[in-house]
DODO-659725 format. One line per field, with one value per residue (C-alpha): x, y, z; residue in three letters. Coordinates in steps of 0.2 Angstrom, whole numbers, plus 2048, in hexadecimal, padded with zeros to 3 digits. Example, Ala and Ser with C-alpha at 12.3 -4.5 7.8 and 13.67 -1.06 7.14 Angstrom:
2
c1 = (83E|844)
c2 = (7EA|7FB)
c3 = (827|824)
residuo = (ALA|SER)
REM end
This chain:
826
c1 = (C3B|C32|C3D|C36|C31|C29|C34|C2C|C2A|C2B|C37|C43|C51|C65|C65|C55|C58|C6D|C71|C6B|C5C|C58|C5F|C53|C43|C48|C47|C38|C2E|C32|C2A|C39|C39|C40|C3A|C31|C37|C3B|C45|C4C|C52|C61|C54|C53|C68|C68|C5C|C65|C76|C71|C73|C84|C8A|C98|CA1|CA3|CB4|CBA|CCD|CC1|CB7|CB6|CB1|CA5|C9C|C9C|C94|C85|C82|C80|C71|C60|C56|C4A|C38|C2F|C3B|C3D|C2A|C29|C36|C2C|C1C|C25|C2B|C1D|C13|C21|C19|C1C|C2C|C31|C45|C50|C5C|C64|C6D|C77|C76|C7F|C7D|C8D|C8A|C86|C8A|C92|CA4|CA4|C9C|C9F|C99|C9D|CA4|C94|C8B|C7D|C76|C6C|C60|C59|C49|C3D|C45|C58|C53|C56|C66|C6B|C64|C71|C80|C7D|C7C|C8D|C95|C95|CA3|CAD|CC0|CBB|CAE|CB9|CC9|CBC|CB5|CC6|CCE|CC0|CC1|CB1|CAC|CA7|C9C|C90|C8D|C7C|C78|C67|C63|C57|C4C|C49|C40|C50|C4D|C4F|C5A|C5F|C6B|C70|C7F|C85|C7F|C8D|C80|C92|CA1|CAA|CBB|CB9|CAC|CA2|C90|C8A|C90|C86|C91|C8A|C91|C85|C88|C7C|C71|C73|C80|C8A|C98|C9A|C9B|CA8|CB1|CB1|CA9|CAF|C9E|C9A|C9D|C91|C91|C83|C83|C73|C67|C73|C80|C91|C9A|C98|CA4|C9F|CA9|CAC|CA0|CA5|C9A|C8B|C81|C71|C63|C60|C55|C5F|C66|C73|C83|C8E|C8C|C96|C8C|C89|C91|C85|C83|C95|C9B|C86|C84|C79|C6F|C69|C6B|C5C|C5D|C6A|C64|C53|C5F|C68|C58|C53|C66|C63|C51|C5A|C69|C5A|C53|C65|C6B|C7C|C82|C7D|C85|C76|C75|C66|C5E|C56|C47|C40|C44|C3F|C4B|C49|C57|C5E|C68|C6F|C7D|C87|C96|CA3|CB7|CAF|CB8|CB1|CA6|CB2|CB1|CB7|CC6|CC9|CC7|CCD|CB8|CBB|CBF|CCC|CD6|CEA|CF1|D03|D0C|D1A|D22|D16|D11|D22|D23|D14|D15|D0A|CF8|CF2|CE6|CD7|CDF|CF0|CE5|CDF|CEE|CF5|CE6|CEA|CFE|CF7|CEE|CFA|D0C|D02|CF8|CF4|CEA|CDD|CD8|CC5|CC6|CD8|CD4|CEA|CEA|CDF|CDE|CDD|CDC|CE1|CF2|CF8|CF7|CF8|CEC|CF7|CE9|CE7|CF9|CF9|CEA|CF1|D01|CF5|CE9|CF8|D03|D12|D19|D2B|D22|D1F|D31|D34|D22|D29|D3C|D2D|D20|D2A|D29|D16|D1A|D1A|D0B|CFE|CF1|CEF|CDF|CDC|CCE|CC2|CCD|CCB|CDB|CD0|CC8|CDA|CE1|CCE|CD0|CE2|CED|CE5|CEA|CFB|CFD|CF6|D03|D0F|D0D|D0A|D1B|D24|D1C|D21|D33|D38|D35|D3A|D4C|D47|D3A|D49|D52|D44|D39|D43|D41|D2F|D2A|D34|D2A|D18|D1C|D1F|D11|D04|D0B|D09|CF8|CEA|CDA|CD1|CCD|CDE|CE4|CD6|CDA|CEF|CEE|CE2|CEC|CFD|CFF|CF4|CFC|D0E|D09|D02|D11|D1E|D13|D13|D25|D29|D1D|D2A|D39|D31|D2D|D3E|D4A|D3E|D45|D55|D56|D51|D5E|D6E|D6D|D69|D78|D83|D7F|D82|D92|D9A|D8F|D85|D91|D9C|D8C|D85|D94|D95|D84|D87|D8F|D7F|D83|D94|D8C|D7D|D79|D6E|D5B|D56|D68|D66|D62|D71|D7C|D76|D75|D88|D8C|D81|D8C|D9C|D97|D95|D83|D78|D68|D5E|D68|D64|D51|D51|D5A|D55|D48|D3A|D3F|D3C|D31|D24|D24|D13|D08|D04|CFE|D13|D1F|D2C|D3F|D43|D35|D3B|D4C|D48|D49|D59|D63|D5E|D65|D75|D77|D77|D83|D8E|D91|D95|DA5|DA3|D9C|D93|DA3|DAC|D9F|D9D|DAF|DB0|DA4|DAC|DBE|DB0|DA8|DBB|DC2|DB2|DB1|DC5|DC0|DB4|DC3|DCC|DBF|DB7|DC6|DBA|DA8|DAD|DA9|D99|D95|D99|D90|D80|D83|D83|D74|D6F|D74|D6B|D5C|D5B|D61|D50|D44|D4C|D4D|D3B|D35|D3D|D34|D26|D25|D29|D1A|D13|D1B|D14|D00|D06|D09|CF9|CEF|CF6|CF3|CE3|CDE|CEA|CDD|CCD|CD0|CCD|CE3|CE4|CD2|CD3|CE1|CD1|CC7|CC9|CCE|CBE|CB6|CC6|CC0|CAE|CB4|CC2|CB0|CAA|C9F|CA1|C97|CA6|CB0|C9F|CA8|CBB|CB7|CB2|CC1|CCE|CC9|CCA|CDC|CE3|CD8|CE1|CF3|CF3|CF3|D05|D0A|CFD|D01|D0C|D00|CEF|CDE|CCF|CC6|CD2|CCB|CDC|CD3|CCE|CE0|CEA|CE1|CE5|CF4|CF7|CF9|D05|D0D|D10|CFF|CEE|CE2|CD0|CCD|CD4|CE1|CF1|D03|D10|D19|D2B|D37|D47|D48|D4A|D49|D50|D64|D62|D74|D82|D8C|D8E|D8D|D89|D83|D75|D63|D59|D48|D3F|D2D|D30|D3B|D38|D42|D51|D5B|D59|D66|D78|D88|D8C|D78|D6D|D5E|D50|D40|D2E|D35|D40|D3D|D48|D45|D4E|D5E|D67|D68|D6F|D81|D7F|D78|D86|D76|D64|D53|D44|D31|D30|D37|D40|D4F|D49|D44|D4C|D52|D5D|D63|D67|D72|D78|D80|D89|D8E|D82|D7D|D69|D5C|D4D|D3B|D3A|D29|D2B|D3B|D34|D29|D39|D48|D47|D51|D61|D62|D73|D70|D7A|D73|D79|D75|D7A|D70|D62|D61|D63|D6A|D65|D75|D71)
c2 = (E51|E5F|E67|E78|E81|E90|E9C|E9B|E88|E80|E73|E7C|E79|E75|E65|E6B|E7B|E7F|E8D|E9C|E95|E90|E9F|EAA|E9E|EA1|EB4|EB1|EA9|EB4|EC2|ECC|ED6|EC7|ECB|EBC|EAC|E9A|E8B|E81|E71|E66|E57|E60|E62|E4F|E4A|E56|E4D|E3A|E36|E3D|E3B|E31|E3B|E4B|E4E|E5B|E5C|E62|E71|E75|E65|E65|E76|E6F|E5D|E69|E74|E64|E5B|E65|E66|E57|E5E|E5B|E65|E74|E72|E75|E84|E8C|E8C|E95|EA1|EA6|EA9|EB5|EC1|EC1|EC4|EC8|ECA|EC1|EBB|EAB|EA5|E96|E8E|E81|E73|E79|E8C|E9A|E91|E96|E90|E92|E9D|E96|EA9|EAC|E9B|E96|EA2|EAE|EB5|EC5|ED0|EBB|EBB|EAD|EA0|EA4|E9D|E8D|E8E|E9B|E8C|E7F|E8B|E8D|E7C|E79|E87|E7A|E74|E84|E85|E90|E85|E75|E7D|E86|E75|E6A|E78|E77|E63|E61|E53|E56|E48|E4E|E5F|E65|E75|E7C|E8C|E9B|EA6|EB6|EC5|ED2|EE2|EF2|EF8|F0B|F04|EF8|EF0|EE3|EE7|EDC|EDC|EDE|EE7|ED9|EE1|EE4|ED5|EE3|EDC|EED|EF4|EF3|EF6|EF9|EFC|F06|F09|F0E|EFF|EED|EE8|EDC|EEB|EEA|ED6|ED6|EE4|EF0|F01|F05|F07|F13|F0E|F11|F0A|F0D|F0A|F0D|F11|F20|F20|F22|F23|F28|F27|F2C|F20|F29|F1A|F1B|F0A|F03|EF2|EF8|EED|EED|EE3|ED6|ED5|EDF|EEA|EF6|F0A|F19|F20|F32|F40|F47|F36|F31|F38|F3D|F2E|F21|F22|F2D|F2A|F27|F18|F13|F10|F08|EFB|EF7|EF3|EE7|EE0|EDE|ED5|EC9|EC6|EC1|EB4|EAD|EB0|EB5|EC4|EC3|EC9|ED0|ED6|EE1|EED|EFD|F01|F12|F14|F00|EF4|EE3|ED5|ECC|EBE|EBC|EB2|EAF|EB8|EAF|EB0|EBF|EC0|EB9|EC6|ECF|EDA|EEC|EF1|F05|F11|F1F|F1F|F26|F3A|F44|F40|F3D|F2D|F29|F16|F20|F19|F0C|F08|F05|EF7|EF1|EEF|EE0|EDF|ED8|EC9|ECF|EC7|ED2|EE2|EE0|EDE|EEE|EF8|EF2|EF5|F06|F0A|F06|F0C|F1A|F1E|F30|F29|F25|F38|F38|F44|F40|F2C|F29|F17|F10|F00|F03|EF5|EEA|EF6|EFF|F13|F20|F31|F42|F4B|F51|F52|F5F|F67|F68|F72|F7D|F80|F85|F8D|F82|F80|F7D|F6A|F67|F63|F57|F4F|F4B|F43|F37|F33|F3B|F48|F50|F53|F68|F6F|F61|F68|F5E|F59|F63|F60|F6F|F71|F80|F83|F83|F75|F6D|F73|F6C|F5A|F59|F61|F53|F46|F4C|F4D|F3C|F34|F3E|F37|F25|F27|F2D|F1F|F13|F18|F13|EFF|EFF|EF8|EEC|EE8|EE5|EDD|ECE|ECF|EC3|EB3|EB9|EB7|EA6|EA1|EA5|E9C|E8D|E90|E93|E81|E79|E7F|E6E|E77|E86|E8C|E8E|E95|EA3|EA4|EA6|EB5|EBD|EBC|EBC|EBF|ED0|ED5|ED1|ED9|EE9|EEB|EEB|EF7|F05|F03|F06|F15|F18|F17|F1D|F2E|F31|F3C|F42|F53|F4F|F43|F50|F5E|F54|F4F|F61|F67|F5B|F5E|F72|F70|F63|F5F|F51|F44|F44|F47|F37|F2D|F36|F31|F1E|F0E|F0E|EFB|EFD|EFD|EF0|EE9|EF5|EEE|EF3|EEA|EDA|ECE|ED1|ED2|EC3|EB9|EBC|EB6|EA6|EA7|EA6|E9A|EA6|EA1|E90|E91|E92|E9F|EA9|EA4|EA9|EBA|EC0|EB5|EC0|ECD|ECE|ED3|ED0|ED1|ED8|ECB|EBD|EB1|EB0|EA5|EB2|EAE|EA4|E97|E97|E8C|E8F|EA3|EA3|E97|EA3|EB2|EA9|EA5|EB6|EB9|EAE|EB6|EC6|ECD|EDB|ED3|EDC|EDC|EE4|EF3|EF8|EF8|F04|F0E|F0D|F15|F24|F28|F29|F34|F3E|F40|F45|F52|F58|F5A|F63|F70|F72|F6B|F72|F68|F57|F52|F5C|F52|F42|F40|F46|F3B|F2D|F34|F34|F22|F1C|F22|F1C|F0C|F0D|F0F|F00|EF5|EF9|EF9|EE9|EE0|EE7|EDE|ECD|ECE|ECC|EBB|EB5|EBB|EB0|EA0|EA4|EA6|E94|E8C|E90|E8C|E7A|E78|E7C|E74|E84|E86|E96|E9C|EA4|EB2|EB7|EB9|ECC|ECA|ECC|EC0|EB0|EAF|EA8|E9B|E96|E93|E86|E95|E93|EA1|EAD|EA1|EA4|EB5|EAB|EA7|EB9|EC2|EB3|EB8|ECD|ECA|EC0|ECF|EDC|ED1|ECF|EE0|EEB|EF9|F05|F18|F1D|F2D|F2C|F39|F37|F25|F19|F0B|EFE|EF2|F00|F09|EF8|EF8|F0A|F05|F1A|F16|F21|F1A|F28|F32|F2C|F3E|F38|F4D|F4C|F59|F58|F58|F53|F44|F4A|F47|F47|F3B|F42|F3F|F40|F3E|F2D|F28|F32|F2D|F2D|F1C|F18|F05|EFC|EFF|EF0|EF3|EE7|EE5|EDC|ED3|EC1|EC8|ECB|EBE|EC9|ED6|ED2|EDB|EEE|EEE|EFE|EF9|F01|EFD|F05|F02|EF9|EF2|EE5|ED8|EE0|EE1|ED4|EDA|EEC|EE6|EE0|EEE|EFE|F0B|F0A|F15|F14|F1A|F1D|F20|F2E|F32|F28|F1A|F09|F0A|F1A|F13|F03|F0B|F18|F0C|EFF|F11|F0E|F1B|F1F|F2A|F27|F2C|F31|F2E|F28|F1C|F0E|F17|F23|F14|F00|EF2|EF2|F09|F0D|F1C|F26|F27|F37|F33|F42|F4E|F40|F41|F31|F34|F29|F27|F1D)
c3 = (C95|C8A|C7D|C83|C95|C96|CA1|CB1|CB1|CC5|CBB|CB3|CBE|CBB|CB2|CA6|CA2|CA8|CB4|CA8|CA6|CB7|CBE|CB2|CB7|CC9|CC5|CBA|CCA|CD4|CCB|CC7|CB7|CAA|C99|C92|C8A|C8B|C8D|C82|C8B|C8E|C88|C77|C76|C79|C6D|C61|C63|C67|C55|C52|C68|C64|C55|C61|C64|C6F|C68|C5A|C5D|C4B|C45|C53|C4B|C3C|C40|C49|C3B|C2F|C39|C3D|C4C|C4E|C45|C58|C60|C54|C53|C65|C61|C55|C5E|C70|C63|C5F|C6F|C71|C62|C50|C49|C5B|C5D|C69|C74|C72|C7F|C84|C94|C9B|CA9|CB1|CAF|CBB|CCB|CD9|CD8|CC6|CBA|CA7|CA3|C91|C8D|C81|C76|C74|C64|C65|C5A|C54|C49|C41|C3A|C3D|C51|C4C|C46|C53|C60|C59|C58|C6A|C6D|C61|C6D|C7C|C70|C6D|C72|C7F|C8A|C8A|C8E|C9E|CA2|CA1|CAB|CBA|CB6|CB1|CA6|C95|C94|CA4|C9B|C8F|C8A|C8A|C80|C87|C7B|C82|C79|C77|C80|C76|C81|C87|C92|C99|CA3|CB2|CC4|CD2|CE1|CED|CE7|CDD|CE2|CF5|CF9|D04|D03|D06|CF5|CE4|CD6|CC4|CB5|CA7|C96|C88|C7B|C7E|C8C|C80|C7C|C91|C90|C82|C89|C7B|C85|C98|CA0|CAE|CBD|CCC|CDF|CE6|CFB|D0A|CFD|CF5|CE7|CF2|CE1|CCE|CC0|CAE|CA2|C8E|C85|C74|C6E|C71|C69|C62|C59|C49|C3D|C3A|C4A|C52|C4F|C5A|C55|C5B|C6B|C65|C6B|C79|C80|C82|C92|C99|CA8|C9F|CB3|CBE|CCF|CD0|CC6|CCC|CDD|CD4|CCB|CDE|CE6|CD7|CDC|CEF|CEA|CDD|CEA|CF6|CEC|CE9|CFA|CF3|CEB|CD7|CC9|CBD|CAC|CA8|C9B|C9E|C91|C94|CA8|CA9|CAF|CA8|CAF|CA1|CAC|CBE|CC5|CD4|CD4|CD4|CDC|CE8|CF6|D07|D11|D1E|D2C|D2B|D36|D31|D40|D31|D2E|D40|D36|D2D|D3B|D34|D37|D37|D38|D3F|D4E|D58|D45|D40|D4F|D4C|D38|D33|D31|D41|D49|D53|D62|D5E|D5C|D6E|D76|D6E|D71|D84|D82|D7B|D89|D97|D8B|D87|D92|D8C|D7F|D8A|D8D|D86|D74|D70|D68|D64|D5E|D4F|D45|D33|D25|D35|D35|D46|D41|D50|D4C|D4D|D49|D5D|D60|D53|D59|D6A|D62|D59|D69|D74|D67|D69|D59|D5F|D65|D51|D4F|D5F|D56|D45|D50|D55|D48|D39|D2C|D28|D13|D0F|D0C|D14|D1C|D2C|D33|D44|D51|D58|D69|D74|D7F|D8E|D88|D89|D97|DA0|D99|D93|DA4|DB0|DA5|DA2|DB4|DB6|DAA|DB4|DC2|DBC|DB3|DC4|DCC|DBF|DBD|DCF|DCB|DBB|DBF|DC9|DBA|DB0|DBC|DBA|DAC|D9F|DAB|DAF|D9E|D9F|DAE|DA9|D96|DA1|DAC|D9B|D94|DA4|DA5|DA5|DA4|D9B|DAC|DB2|DA4|DA5|DB7|DB4|DA6|DB2|DC2|DB7|DA8|DA4|DB3|DAD|D9D|DA3|DAD|D9E|D95|DA1|DA6|D92|D94|DA4|D9C|D8A|D92|D9D|D96|D86|D87|D8B|D7C|D70|D78|D79|D65|D62|D6C|D66|D53|D58|D5F|D53|D43|D41|D3C|D4E|D59|D51|D54|D65|D6C|D66|D71|D7C|D7A|D84|D95|D92|D81|D79|D77|D62|D61|D69|D5C|D51|D61|D68|D57|D54|D64|D62|D51|D5C|D69|D77|D7A|D75|D6D|D7B|D82|D73|D73|D84|D82|D74|D6B|D70|D64|D51|D42|D46|D58|D5C|D54|D60|D52|D48|D54|D5C|D56|D66|D5F|D4E|D4A|D38|D3B|D45|D39|D2B|D35|D39|D28|D23|D2E|D28|D16|D1C|D1A|D29|D39|D46|D51|D44|D41|D53|D55|D47|D4F|D5E|D56|D4E|D60|D67|D58|D5B|D6C|D6A|D5F|D6B|D7A|D6D|D6A|D79|D86|D96|D90|D90|DA0|DA3|D8D|D93|DA1|D97|D8B|D97|D9D|D8B|D89|D9A|D95|D83|D89|D94|D88|D7D|D8A|D91|D7F|D7D|D8E|D87|D7B|D83|D8A|D7B|D78|D8B|D82|D73|D7F|D88|D77|D6F|D80|D7D|D6E|D74|D82|D79|D6A|D5F|D5A|D52|D4E|D5F|D57|D4E|D5E|D69|D7B|D82|D78|D7D|D8F|D8B|D7E|D8A|D95|D86|D80|D6D|D67|D62|D57|D49|D46|D42|D2F|D2C|D36|D2D|D1F|D23|D2B|D19|D0E|D17|D18|D05|D03|D03|D10|D10|D11|D20|D1F|D1F|D20|D21|D1A|D14|D09|D0A|CFC|CEF|CF4|CEE|CE0|CDA|CCB|CD2|CE4|CF0|CFF|D07|D08|D06|D0B|D08|D08|CF4|CFA|CEF|CF6|CE9|CEA|CED|CDD|CEA|CF9|D08|D19|D2B|D2C|D34|D38|D2E|D21|D0F|D04|CF2|CED|CE5|CEE|CF2|CF6|CFE|D04|D15|D20|D19|D07|D13|D0A|CF9|D03|CFD|D08|D03|CFC|D03|D0C|D05|D0D|D15|D25|D32|D44|D4E|D43|D36|D3F|D39|D2A|D2F|D2F|D1D|D15|D13|D14|D1A|D12|D18|D13|D26|D36|D41|D49|D55|D4D|D4E|D3B|D42|D53|D4C|D3D|D49|D55|D46|D3D|D2F|D24|D25|D1D|D25|D24|D12|D0E|CFE|CFD|CF6|CE8|CE1|CE2|CDB|CDB|CD4|CD4|CD7|CE5|CF0|D02|D0E|D1E|D25|D1B|D1B|D06|CF9|CE6|CD9|CD1|CC1)
residuo = (MET|ASN|PRO|VAL|LEU|PRO|PHE|ASP|ASP|VAL|THR|ALA|ASP|LEU|ALA|SER|VAL|GLY|GLY|LYS|GLY|ALA|SER|LEU|ALA|LYS|LEU|ALA|ARG|ALA|GLY|LEU|PRO|VAL|PRO|GLY|GLY|PHE|HIS|ILE|THR|THR|GLY|ALA|TYR|ARG|ALA|PHE|VAL|ALA|PRO|PHE|ARG|GLY|GLU|ILE|ASP|PRO|GLU|ASP|PRO|GLU|GLY|VAL|ALA|ALA|LEU|PHE|ALA|ARG|HIS|GLU|ILE|PRO|ALA|PRO|ILE|ALA|GLY|GLU|ILE|GLU|ARG|ALA|TYR|ALA|GLU|LEU|GLY|ALA|ASP|VAL|PRO|VAL|ALA|VAL|ARG|SER|SER|ALA|THR|ALA|GLU|ASP|LEU|PRO|GLN|MET|SER|PHE|ALA|GLY|GLN|GLN|ASP|THR|TYR|LEU|GLY|ILE|ARG|GLY|ASP|ALA|LEU|LEU|GLU|ALA|VAL|LYS|SER|CYS|TRP|ALA|SER|LEU|TRP|ASN|PRO|ARG|ALA|ILE|ALA|TYR|ARG|ASP|HIS|ASN|HIS|VAL|PRO|HIS|GLU|ASP|VAL|ALA|LEU|ALA|VAL|VAL|VAL|GLN|ARG|LEU|VAL|ASP|ALA|ASP|ALA|SER|GLY|ILE|MET|PHE|THR|ALA|ASP|PRO|VAL|THR|GLY|ASP|ARG|GLY|THR|THR|VAL|ILE|ASN|ALA|SER|TRP|GLY|LEU|GLY|GLU|ALA|ILE|VAL|GLY|GLY|GLN|VAL|THR|PRO|ASP|THR|ILE|THR|VAL|SER|GLY|GLY|ALA|VAL|THR|LYS|ALA|THR|THR|ALA|ASP|LYS|THR|LEU|MET|THR|VAL|ARG|THR|PRO|THR|GLY|THR|GLU|GLU|ARG|PRO|VAL|PRO|ASP|GLU|MET|ARG|ARG|ALA|PRO|VAL|LEU|THR|PRO|GLY|GLU|ALA|VAL|GLU|LEU|ALA|ALA|LEU|GLY|ALA|HIS|VAL|GLN|GLU|LEU|TYR|GLY|VAL|PRO|MET|ASP|VAL|GLU|TRP|ALA|MET|ARG|LYS|GLY|ALA|PHE|ALA|VAL|LEU|GLN|ALA|ARG|PRO|ILE|THR|GLY|LEU|LEU|PRO|PRO|VAL|GLU|GLU|TRP|ASN|ASP|SER|ARG|LYS|GLY|ASP|HIS|LEU|TRP|THR|ALA|GLY|ASN|PHE|GLY|GLU|ALA|ILE|PRO|ASP|VAL|MET|THR|PRO|ILE|THR|TRP|SER|PHE|VAL|ARG|LEU|PHE|ILE|HIS|GLU|ALA|MET|SER|GLY|SER|ALA|THR|PRO|GLY|PHE|ASP|MET|ALA|GLY|ASN|ILE|GLY|GLY|ARG|PHE|TYR|MET|ASN|LEU|THR|PRO|MET|TYR|SER|LEU|ILE|LYS|ALA|LEU|ARG|LEU|LYS|SER|LEU|SER|GLY|PRO|LEU|GLU|ASP|VAL|PHE|GLY|LYS|ILE|PRO|PRO|GLY|LEU|ASP|VAL|PRO|ARG|LEU|LYS|LEU|LEU|ARG|TRP|GLU|PHE|PHE|ARG|GLN|GLY|VAL|PRO|ALA|ALA|ILE|ARG|VAL|ARG|LEU|ARG|VAL|ARG|ARG|HIS|LEU|LYS|GLY|MET|ARG|ALA|PHE|LEU|ALA|THR|ALA|ARG|GLY|ARG|CYS|GLU|GLU|LEU|ARG|ALA|THR|VAL|ALA|ALA|CYS|GLY|SER|ALA|ALA|GLU|LEU|THR|ASP|LEU|TYR|GLU|ARG|GLN|ILE|GLN|PRO|TYR|ALA|VAL|THR|SER|TRP|ARG|MET|LEU|GLU|ALA|GLY|GLY|ARG|GLN|GLY|GLY|THR|ALA|LEU|LEU|LEU|THR|ARG|SER|LYS|LEU|ARG|LYS|MET|MET|GLY|ASP|LEU|ASP|ALA|GLU|ALA|MET|LEU|THR|GLY|VAL|ASN|ALA|ALA|GLY|ASP|LEU|ALA|SER|MET|GLY|LEU|VAL|VAL|GLY|LEU|SER|ARG|LEU|ALA|ARG|GLY|GLU|ILE|ASP|ARG|GLU|GLU|PHE|ALA|ARG|THR|TYR|GLY|HIS|ARG|GLY|PRO|HIS|GLU|PHE|GLU|VAL|SER|ILE|PRO|ARG|PRO|GLY|GLU|ASP|PRO|GLY|TRP|ILE|ASP|ALA|GLN|LEU|ALA|ALA|LEU|ARG|ASP|LEU|ARG|THR|GLY|THR|GLU|THR|LEU|LEU|ALA|ARG|GLN|LYS|GLN|ALA|ARG|GLU|ALA|ALA|TRP|ALA|ARG|PHE|ALA|ALA|ARG|TYR|PRO|GLY|LYS|VAL|ALA|GLY|MET|ARG|GLU|ARG|VAL|ARG|ARG|TRP|GLY|GLU|VAL|VAL|ARG|ASP|ARG|GLU|SER|THR|ARG|SER|GLU|ALA|VAL|ARG|ALA|PHE|TRP|ALA|LEU|ARG|ALA|PHE|VAL|VAL|ARG|ALA|GLY|GLU|LEU|THR|GLY|HIS|GLY|ASP|ASP|LEU|PHE|TYR|LEU|TYR|LEU|GLU|GLU|LEU|PRO|ALA|VAL|LEU|ARG|GLY|ASP|THR|ALA|ALA|LEU|GLU|ARG|VAL|PRO|VAL|ARG|ARG|ALA|THR|TYR|GLU|ARG|TYR|ALA|ALA|LEU|PRO|PRO|TYR|PRO|ALA|LEU|ILE|ILE|GLY|HIS|PHE|ASP|PRO|VAL|ARG|TRP|ALA|ALA|ASP|PRO|ASP|ARG|ARG|ALA|ASP|LEU|TYR|ASP|ALA|ARG|GLY|HIS|THR|VAL|PRO|VAL|SER|ASP|THR|VAL|THR|GLY|PHE|PRO|GLY|ALA|PRO|GLY|VAL|VAL|GLU|GLY|ILE|ALA|ARG|VAL|LEU|ALA|GLY|PRO|GLU|GLU|GLY|ASP|ARG|LEU|LYS|PRO|GLY|GLU|ILE|LEU|VAL|THR|THR|LEU|THR|ASN|VAL|GLY|TRP|THR|PRO|MET|PHE|PRO|ARG|ALA|ALA|ALA|VAL|VAL|THR|ASP|LEU|GLY|ALA|PRO|LEU|SER|HIS|ALA|SER|ILE|VAL|ALA|ARG|GLU|LEU|GLY|ILE|PRO|ALA|VAL|VAL|GLY|THR|GLY|ASN|ALA|THR|MET|ARG|LEU|HIS|ASP|GLY|ASP|ARG|ILE|ARG|VAL|ASP|GLY|GLU|HIS|GLY|THR|VAL|GLU|LEU|LEU|THR)
REM end
């Protein structure tokens, strides 16, 4: 093997010139602007170490360095190096860079493990080459090889000798965003002088983002140091004051550099990490390597791009708290279309998917309120979806009153007629829904072919689910005004504490569905029902009941065991809490009778009707969720019959029929969608309120991120210094706060502690008997936390927006559920 090769030699490959050298050779052969130079091959290294190879001890790096320093480079090799150097020009300053054979690989970069020497001239070149060779055995390189299981005997070191660019500016360019993995974005770091100050972390560079041929974001840093060339090498110097805060690159230069990066990426076929330099406006590529550790390519699931709308995770977002797989999002879209048929009105895009999570768009609703001048509806809207922070400018659609009447009134009439029609069949549906779901799941399990399963879905499963969701719409829309007015009237007559007590006990005439899991577990613990009956009756409810890729509690014996174990630890059981609340309810009614003796019968009838409406809303919601169990059974069976297993959760519903027919083209997108799902699922829950375009990955990477609000317009609404929200359930209690990120952390909540979390749904219900009180970021008077806490007589403050930001594990707090306040005591 020749000891020296020209930069663009066709034989310059990984084995002969190492990873860095092979990359530079490839760039040079492609005609990219690479400064001139030559390779000193691995053959030269092996010839140099051959006389003392057996003396190299990886356990003694200092001894290896001394060993290399004592030996001279063989004269023939030294002569070839000197001739190649002379061809670059007289006394030309060069960069001498190490290039290992296990370097700049897609899976391992080894960047920075061996040494580089800048500004080398004349006789110093041979000593710099020996120092590079010795750096193959420095502690960093040895440790890195050990960590990556690369045998020491398998590596050798080449050296790249490259004309040193006396750079005005330099830096690093990533042809894909190294944070988000976005392949459509180039991220450039730029600083003054040579690039060593950036590589060594001695300076914070400018950061420029280029996408679609334009600069989309630019941050100019305060650059205090720069590496400059000197007659004897390089040194660090202060950046002149007038340059410290000046941008290194103009927008045009950044776009030009990004285009150069695109050519490099096209050459390699993968996103690249490119070191560059600029001299008098001309760019040079110093080296390039694949970006290691880059997140896999992903899709973007993000309806926040649709405009400056106000999105909320309240209400349905509480019921659907997870990042959704594509098949679940398909079912949820169908669910929203049927359960909120008004959302399908043209121009009223009410539901969205932001980073895989479900959000409702409030901008159309607030726009209607403004167009019709119905300010009185703002309060009821907040009762359903949660409070809007004071001072927040809610973006609105440009909607004229006549446009609303032309589009909205006919749609409202259609919804009203549809609800009236479905209410007539609601009782009969509720009486048979559970049995129908069991029957369908059994039929799905018995399907012997994909064609049979497809036919079953079209003829029976989807119609059953659609009917369930239409009944939810009917049950949810009946008595809406009565719900709010009855509570409001009772509060005025009796005060919040007695009013809320008088409105509890809906489960006396039949289990309230939100209480189902905790009541069912208690019955199971007492032996009143067996596990099979528990699974049939309550097993469709849980913390992830809409996500069809996750087993229901009725399918998961381990989940049931964990909840039963937690019940055994309670000092005060569910029955005791319900009995205590019954006493409070009866006492409140007695006070009402004493104060309004002639109004007892009328108010009891009004509350009975109120309870009936609440029960219907809860029952239809429960059956709407049960339908998702049948849908899960369908997708699971489809995976079994096609042999594609859980890959089918990453298809959209419209793609599934083709796969069931044997066309697997849609499955090509599964790896990307699975990676997208996993990336979003790894992020913390997004803000309760979002305005405008929201990037979940960049938000999560921001140490100053807010969990209550994100406003892309840059408007600032200060985070409240106090923790206040809706009075969810009355009562005052002091205790230790236990801040939980999700229901899977439920075992951390000890009896008598105060549950603090972002939101709760039915899956959290088994924890409530353990809690002295409940505090949530999301929620409203009709939310799950409020309903269950009232029934159990547990104080609750919901919809605070900032509880999980202001309160910490172990804080001692005072919860006032009557006034909606939380006070930090210690």
